[in-house]
N, C-alpha and C positions, 0 to 999 in steps of 0.2 A: 525541599527535596521531594520529588515525586516518588512515592513508595510503590512497590509492585502490587499489582491487582491480579495479574494472570498467572503468577507463579503458584504451582500446585494444581492449576486447572488446565491451562493451555500448554504448559511446559513444566518440567519438574522444578521444585523449589530447592532441592539439594544441588549445591553448586557443582560438585564432582559429577553427579549423574547427568546434570543439564549439559555440562561441557562435553561429556561423553557422547551424548545423543546428538547434539549440534555437530560435532566433528564427524559423526557417522553419516551425516547428510551432506557435508562438504566434499565435493569430488575434485580430484586432480584435473588440471587443465589450465591453459594459458589464460591470463586475465585479458579482457577485451577493452577496447577504447570506447566504452559505453559513456553516455553522459546522463542517462536516466533509465529507470526500470519500473516494473510492476511485479509485486510479489504477494502471495496469499498470507493470511493471518489466522488461520484456523489452528486448532490443536496440532502439535507437531506430529503426532501419530498419522494424521491424515494429510496435512500439507507440507510437512517438513521436507520431504524429498524434492518437491517442485521449488520451494523456496531456496533450498540448499544449492540447487543447480545454478540459480541466478547469483546468489551471494558468492559462489565459488569463483566466478569470472568477473566479478566487479573490480574495476580499478581502484587503486589506493586513492582515497580523497580525503581532504582535510575536514570537509563539512558535508553532512547529509541533511538535506531539507526533506522531511518526512511528511507526506500528505496522507492523512488517515481519515477515518470515518467517525462521525459523531453519532454512534448508535444510540446513545441515551437521549439525545435531543436537548441536553442542557446548554444554555448560552445562546449566543448569536450565530449567525450563519457561518462565520469563520472564527474559530477560537485558536489562539496561539499560546503556547506554553513558554515561560522563561525559566522554569525550574530546571535544575539537573535531575536526572532520572536514575533510579537504582534498580538493578537486577540482582539475582543471587551471585552474579559474577563481578559485581562492583558498580561503580558510578560511571555514567555516561554524561559527559559535560554538555551543557546547553550553550550555544553561541548566542547569548543574550543580545549583544550588539546587533547582530544580523537580524535576530527576531524583531527587535524594535524598529529597525529600518524597514523591514517588510510590513510591519504593522502600520507604520506611518504612511507608507506608499499606497497601501490598500485603503486606509482611511481617507487619504487625500483624494482618491478617486471614487469616493462615496460608497465603498464596499462595506457591508455590515460586519464589522470586525472588532474584536476585543481580546485583551489578555485575560484568559479564564483558566485558572488551574483547577478549579472544581470540575469543569467539563472534562478536562483530561484525566482527572482522578477516577472517573467512571469508565474510561475508554481503554480497550485492550489492543486496538488495531496497530497502534505504533509501538507499544511495549513489546508485543510478540516478535517484532523485528530486531530488538536490540541485542539479545544474546548472539544472533547471527552476525550482526555488525562487530560485536566485541571480539569474536573469534576470527572473522574474515579480514578485519582491518587492523592495522598496527595501532593506529590512534585516530580517532575522529570525534568531532563535535556534532551536535544535532540541532535542528530547528523543527520542533513538532507543530504541526498545524492540522486541525481536523475541520470537516465541512459537513454542512446540512442544508437542505431546502434551497439549492441554487438552481436558477434556470439556466438555459444554455448560454444566453448572452453574458450572464454574470460569470460563468465558467470561462468563456472566451476572454473576458476582460481581465480576470485574475491571471489566466495564462499569459496574456500580454504583459501584465505588470511583473510577473515572476520572470519572464524572459529577460528582464533588465538585470537580473541577478546571476545570470549564467556566467560561470567562469571556469577555468581549469581546476580550481580548488573545490568546486561544489558539484554534488550529485543530487539529482532529484529522484526520490523513491516513493512511489505510490503503494500503499497497502490496501489490497482489496481481494475479497473472494469473488467468484463469479456466480453463475446462476444457482440459486437455492430452489430446488424443486421438491414438491410433495405437500401432503397435507399438513405436515408439521411446520411448513413455511408458508402455508396459505397460497401456494402457487402450483396450479395443475393445469397449465394452458394446453399441455399436449399429454398423450398417453405415456405412462411410465415405461422405461426401458433404455438400455444402453444407447441403441441407435438414435432413438428420438432425442434423448437428452444431449448427446454429444453433437448431433447435427445442429440443434438449437444453440447451444452454448458456444460452439466453434464459429458459428455465423456471427455472433457478437465479437468474439476475439478477432475475427478477420477484419472488422471495421476498425479495430484498435491498431492492428499492425499496418493497415493501409492509411492510417492517420485520417480517418473519416469522422471528424469530431461530431458533427450534427447527427450523422447517421447513427454513430455509436450512442450518442445521448438519447436519441429517440427510441432506439431499440432497448437500451438499458432502462429507460423510464417505464417501459411496459413490462419489464421483468424484475429481477431481484438481485442485480449486481450491486453490492452494498457500496462499493467505492466509485459510483458513477461520476461524482463531482471531481474527485482527485484525478480519475482517469481522463475525463474530458478536458480538464485544465492542462494536464500533461500533453495530451494530443495537440491542443492549440499552441502550447509552447513549442512542441516539437516541429510543428508546421512552420513556425516563424523562424526557427533556427535550421530548418532544412535537414533535420535528422530523419532517419528511417527507422522503422520498427522491425523487429525480429522476434518470432515466437521461439522461446528457448525451451519451454516445458509445458505440457498440458497433463493434468490428472484430475481425478475427482474422488470423493470420499468413498464411493462404491468400490474403487479399486482395493480398499481396505476392508470395509464393512460388507460388501456384497449386496447392499440394500439399494435397489434402484427405485424404491417407492418414496425415499427421502434421501436426496443426494445433493451435494454441493460441488461446483467445479472450481479448480484451482489453476491459475495461469501464471507463467513466468515469461515476461517480455522484457527485451532490451531495446534501447534506442541509441543509435550511434550517429 
């Protein structure tokens, strides 16, 4: 069982309070025929509204393949979890059989991959999405995968492999925040301010929506988009399946904090 890491930090550890907050971010609206999406993974105070707008319109799916970030750097380039995951709202089951199939396919294609629960035990990017899944889906299983240090060709190759697993029962969800700007993040390529930040960040978002995988990878490599690998993989998969991207929501931490000296962008994207 993978125990909660982010409870009490990124979201409330009290079950009733957590459920109340997540429900406040879920908006009414018809579910869309989406096959994949991108959502942020910051503290709910900052990114919850953008995440909620995406989760509110996701279709009911039996399985979510979750593509997260390996912030800690523990383990190989691709780390898969086979554990069930716990949040304050209960247990989220892991589709271990599917996880093993993906592991075997990636390994057969010489991708550096392993089953590594320790790497996942340090990582919040997938866990933060689970309470939203628990309240927006009637019942779903997960396959958690995190990435680090992939070049573009490795991302493209993984996207091709994962495209083999596309089905009406499966949804691909990437967890990523976008540009992290400021001295606190070691990134000050341009002058601080709303106009400069949003122009820079939305230019990167535009390459995602237009499914420009190499363009996105190159731009993100020069910046601070933490989910660069999962997003590039998803873009390459979406191109193969002829899906199209749609920006659902854009926000940033300064919307809440008012701090443009240190700010993070949050994006909700859907693929149909």
